[in-house]
C-alpha beads as a LAMMPS data file, in Angstrom:
LAMMPS data file: protein, C-alpha beads

42 atoms
41 bonds

1 atom types
1 bond types

-500.0 500.0 xlo xhi
-500.0 500.0 ylo yhi
-500.0 500.0 zlo zhi

Masses

1 110.0

Atoms # bond

1 1 1 -316.268 -338.332 -278.459
2 1 1 -315.017 -335.192 -276.702
3 1 1 -317.283 -336.060 -273.770
4 1 1 -315.287 -339.149 -273.110
5 1 1 -312.035 -337.019 -272.909
6 1 1 -313.754 -334.885 -270.290
7 1 1 -314.641 -338.047 -268.251
8 1 1 -311.146 -339.316 -268.511
9 1 1 -309.749 -335.938 -267.315
10 1 1 -312.109 -335.830 -264.437
11 1 1 -311.279 -339.465 -263.446
12 1 1 -307.619 -338.537 -263.491
13 1 1 -308.264 -335.465 -261.269
14 1 1 -310.149 -337.691 -258.838
15 1 1 -307.398 -340.302 -258.834
16 1 1 -304.772 -337.447 -257.999
17 1 1 -306.990 -336.121 -255.321
18 1 1 -307.202 -339.528 -253.710
19 1 1 -303.444 -339.869 -253.950
20 1 1 -303.074 -336.567 -252.252
21 1 1 -305.555 -337.619 -249.607
22 1 1 -303.390 -340.586 -248.672
23 1 1 -300.528 -338.083 -247.805
24 1 1 -302.624 -335.206 -246.470
25 1 1 -304.976 -337.216 -244.103
26 1 1 -302.070 -338.896 -242.185
27 1 1 -300.230 -335.615 -241.981
28 1 1 -303.283 -333.911 -240.505
29 1 1 -303.744 -336.675 -238.013
30 1 1 -299.960 -336.515 -237.020
31 1 1 -300.297 -332.801 -236.668
32 1 1 -303.434 -332.935 -234.650
33 1 1 -301.724 -335.445 -232.183
34 1 1 -298.323 -333.820 -232.152
35 1 1 -299.266 -330.129 -231.614
36 1 1 -300.959 -330.765 -228.138
37 1 1 -297.859 -332.751 -226.990
38 1 1 -295.458 -330.031 -228.184
39 1 1 -297.544 -327.338 -226.531
40 1 1 -297.437 -329.260 -223.179
41 1 1 -293.656 -329.723 -223.399
42 1 1 -293.173 -326.004 -224.320

Bonds

1 1 1 2
2 1 2 3
3 1 3 4
4 1 4 5
5 1 5 6
6 1 6 7
7 1 7 8
8 1 8 9
9 1 9 10
10 1 10 11
11 1 11 12
12 1 12 13
13 1 13 14
14 1 14 15
15 1 15 16
16 1 16 17
17 1 17 18
18 1 18 19
19 1 19 20
20 1 20 21
21 1 21 22
22 1 22 23
23 1 23 24
24 1 24 25
25 1 25 26
26 1 26 27
27 1 27 28
28 1 28 29
29 1 29 30
30 1 30 31
31 1 31 32
32 1 32 33
33 1 33 34
34 1 34 35
35 1 35 36
36 1 36 37
37 1 37 38
38 1 38 39
39 1 39 40
40 1 40 41
41 1 41 42
């Protein structure tokens, strides 16, 4: 039954990674759009 515990931990890690992606992806998109605009203004 230890194998089931390994599966649950990997599933938790995958879910955490997906939750992190929801925050990281929009931030990367915002930075990618904002940086060129800031460079033009500066």
